[in-house]
C-alpha positions in Angstrom: -58.5 -80.4 -19.8 -54.9 -79.9 -21.3 -51.9 -79.7 -19.1 -49.5 -76.6 -19.4 -46.9 -78.6 -21.0 -49.4 -79.8 -23.8 -50.5 -76.3 -24.3 -46.8 -75.0 -24.9 -46.3 -78.0 -27.2 -49.4 -77.1 -29.2 -48.4 -73.4 -29.6 -45.0 -74.7 -30.8 -46.3 -77.1 -33.2 -48.8 -74.6 -34.6 -46.0 -72.0 -35.1 -43.8 -74.4 -36.8 -46.5 -75.4 -39.1 -47.2 -71.7 -40.0 -43.5 -71.0 -40.4 -43.2 -73.6 -43.1 -45.9 -71.8 -45.1 -44.0 -68.5 -44.7 -46.0 -66.7 -42.1 -44.7 -68.5 -38.9 -43.9 -66.7 -35.6 -41.0 -67.8 -33.6 -41.7 -68.2 -30.0 -38.7 -67.8 -27.6 -38.6 -70.0 -24.5 -39.8 -68.2 -21.4 -37.2 -66.1 -19.5 -37.8 -67.0 -15.8 -35.0 -64.5 -14.8 -36.6 -61.5 -16.6 -33.2 -60.2 -17.9 -33.4 -57.1 -20.1 -31.2 -57.7 -23.1 -29.4 -54.8 -24.5 -30.0 -54.4 -28.4 -26.9 -55.2 -30.5 -25.1 -52.3 -31.9 -25.9 -51.7 -35.6 -23.1 -52.6 -37.9 -21.2 -49.6 -39.6 -22.7 -48.5 -42.8 -20.9 -50.1 -45.8 -18.8 -47.7 -47.7 -19.4 -47.2 -51.4 -16.8 -48.3 -54.0 -15.7 -44.8 -54.5 -15.2 -44.1 -50.7 -13.4 -47.4 -50.0 -11.0 -46.7 -52.9 -10.5 -43.1 -51.7 -9.6 -44.3 -48.1 -7.1 -46.9 -49.6 -5.5 -44.1 -51.9 -5.2 -41.7 -48.8 -3.6 -44.5 -46.6 -1.2 -45.4 -49.5 -0.2 -41.8 -49.9 0.3 -41.4 -46.1 2.5 -44.6 -46.1 4.5 -43.1 -49.1 5.2 -40.0 -47.0 6.3 -41.9 -44.0 8.7 -44.1 -46.0 10.7 -41.1 -47.2 14.1 -40.3 -45.8 13.5 -38.3 -43.7 9.7 -39.0 -43.3 7.5 -36.1 -44.5 4.7 -34.8 -42.2 1.4 -34.3 -44.0 1.4 -30.7 -43.0 4.8 -30.2 -44.9 3.4 -32.0 -48.1 3.5 -30.0 -51.3 2.9 -30.5 -55.0 6.5 -31.9 -55.5 5.6 -34.7 -53.2 2.6 -35.4 -55.1 4.5 -35.4 -58.4 7.1 -37.8 -56.9 4.3 -40.0 -55.7 2.8 -40.2 -59.2 6.2 -41.1 -60.6 6.6 -43.6 -58.0 3.3 -45.4 -58.9 4.6 -45.7 -62.7 6.4 -49.1 -61.7 3.0 -50.6 -60.9 1.4 -49.5 -64.1 -0.2 -51.9 -66.7 -0.3 -49.6 -69.7 2.2 -50.1 -72.6 3.7 -46.6 -73.5 5.8 -46.8 -76.6 9.0 -44.8 -76.7 10.0 -42.6 -79.6 12.4 -45.2 -81.0 10.0 -48.0 -80.9 8.6 -49.4 -84.2 5.3 -49.4 -82.7 5.2 -45.8 -81.7 1.9 -44.2 -82.4 0.2 -47.7 -83.4 -3.0 -48.4 -81.4 -2.8 -52.1 -82.2 0.9 -53.1 -82.3 1.4 -56.5 -84.2 3.9 -57.8 -81.6 5.6 -57.4 -78.3 8.3 -54.7 -77.4 10.5 -53.7 -74.6 8.8 -50.3 -73.9 8.0 -49.7 -70.2 4.5 -50.0 -68.7 3.1 -46.8 -67.1 0.1 -45.8 -65.1 -2.7 -44.8 -67.6 -3.5 -41.1 -67.6 -7.1 -41.7 -66.8 -6.2 -43.8 -63.7 -3.8 -40.9 -62.4 -6.4 -38.2 -63.1 -9.1 -40.2 -61.1 -6.5 -40.7 -58.3 -5.8 -37.2 -58.0 -9.4 -36.4 -57.7 -9.9 -38.8 -54.9 -6.9 -37.5 -53.0 -7.9 -34.0 -53.5 -11.2 -34.7 -51.8 -9.7 -36.9 -49.0 -7.2 -34.1 -48.2 -10.0 -31.7 -47.3 -12.1 -34.4 -45.6 -9.1 -35.0 -43.3 -8.8 -31.4 -42.2 -6.7 -29.9 -44.9 -7.6 -26.4 -46.2 -8.7 -26.0 -49.8 -6.2 -23.1 -50.3 -3.2 -25.3 -49.2 -4.5 -28.5 -51.1 -1.2 -29.7 -52.9 -3.5 -32.0 -55.1 -5.2 -29.1 -56.5 -2.1 -27.4 -57.5 -1.7 -25.9 -61.1 1.5 -28.0 -61.4 -0.4 -31.2 -61.0 -2.8 -30.2 -63.8 0.1 -29.5 -66.1 1.7 -32.7 -65.4 -1.4 -34.7 -66.0 -2.1 -32.8 -69.3 1.5 -33.7 -70.4 0.9 -37.2 -69.5 -2.3 -37.4 -71.4 -0.9 -35.8 -74.5 2.3 -38.0 -74.5 0.4 -41.3 -74.0 -2.2 -40.4 -76.7 0.8 -39.8 -79.2 2.7 -42.9 -78.1 -0.3 -45.2 -78.1 -1.9 -43.7 -81.3 -5.0 -43.2 -79.4 -6.2 -39.5 -79.5 -7.7 -38.1 -76.5 -11.4 -37.4 -76.8 -13.0 -34.8 -74.6 -16.4 -35.4 -73.2 -19.3 -34.3 -75.4 -20.0 -31.0 -73.5 -19.9 -28.8 -76.6 -22.6 -30.7 -78.2 -24.8 -30.3 -75.2 -24.1 -26.6 -75.0 -24.8 -26.3 -78.8 -28.2 -28.0 -78.3 -28.9 -25.6 -75.5 -27.8 -22.6 -77.6 -30.0 -23.9 -80.5 -33.0 -24.4 -78.3 -32.6 -20.8 -76.8 -32.2 -19.4 -80.3 -35.4 -21.2 -81.3 -37.3 -19.9 -78.4 -36.2 -16.4 -79.1 -37.1 -16.8 -82.8 -40.5 -18.1 -81.8 -41.0 -15.2 -79.4 -40.1 -12.7 -82.1 -42.5 -14.2 -84.5 -45.2 -14.2 -81.9 -44.6 -10.5 -81.2 -44.8 -9.6 -85.0 -48.1 -11.5 -85.3 -49.5 -9.7 -82.5 -48.2 -6.4 -83.7 -49.7 -6.9 -87.2 
């Protein structure tokens, strides 16, 4: 007859041999005090890349307002502060934008270096405004007073887009929505024609 210690050893050896084959069961040592362990709290859900970037952008803009002299409360923020923020970001840009006097103005692949400034690319600014517009309302701002949705911001971005396209010789291409609309219209026309033809056959 086995002793109790030999039985525990046997269970442990059996479980370790099963775990090596992938189906093992881990047996915890007996708890003589019968403590009830509280389940560990679940970790916070991991933010998506978009949400993480949106949070960083929002914090950066808030810090920018605090660094103004005098500091600007978020409730007093308007589209002029947003425009100043976009111009401020140009110093961290990595896109070469040729000036009108540059020999490489309008050339998409300049053959050499030049002293023209680096700017924030239009696409980056457009995406930034989209994230900040959403973050403003998620943080309690009203859509009616959203400074990132101002018409002045849209005009500024359009001017940046057009000027950078000319300076870099890279024409702006809109997304192919028209072609999709044309396909929808064509399919609707085809359905209408087919329906008319069916009606004529039935009438005859």
